N, C-alpha and C positions, 0 to 999 in steps of 0.2 A: 503493499498500500505507499509506505512513504518512496518508494522508487519511479511513481509513477508520477513522472513530471508534466504529460501533455497538456493537462488545465493549465497549471502554471504558465507554460509558453505558450498558453494563446492568450492569456491574459496581456503578457509583457507586451506582446506583438500589438495585440488590440490597444491598448496605452500608446505605443510606437506609432503606428496608425493615426491613432487620434490626434496624436501632437504634432505629426508633419501634417495632417489636415489642417490644424488650428494655425501655422505656420503659413500654410497657404493661402490662407485665409486674408491672416493680417497684411501676407505680401501684396495679395492681389487686392484688397482695398487700397492700399499706397496708391499703388499703380495707376489704380481707376480713378485717384481723387486727380491724380497729375494728368491726367489724359481729360478727365472734364473741364479742367483749368484750360487746359490748353485749348480745346475749341471751342471753350467759352470767350477766351481769347479773339481767336481765328474770327469767328462770328462778329465781334464787338466790331474788329477794324473792316469789316465786308459793311456794317452798317455803318459807319464812322465813313466808307469810300464813299458810299452812296452820293 
């Protein structure tokens, strides 16, 4: 019973995957903010050029 580590490994892999997903979401969120700002700037320049 003590030598069965499959459940422990599955929990560890689940935690690792959850942390990777969390880091990806934070990274994509910051990239999205920069992209939205960039397109807002382009939009404003187009409106001002009319």
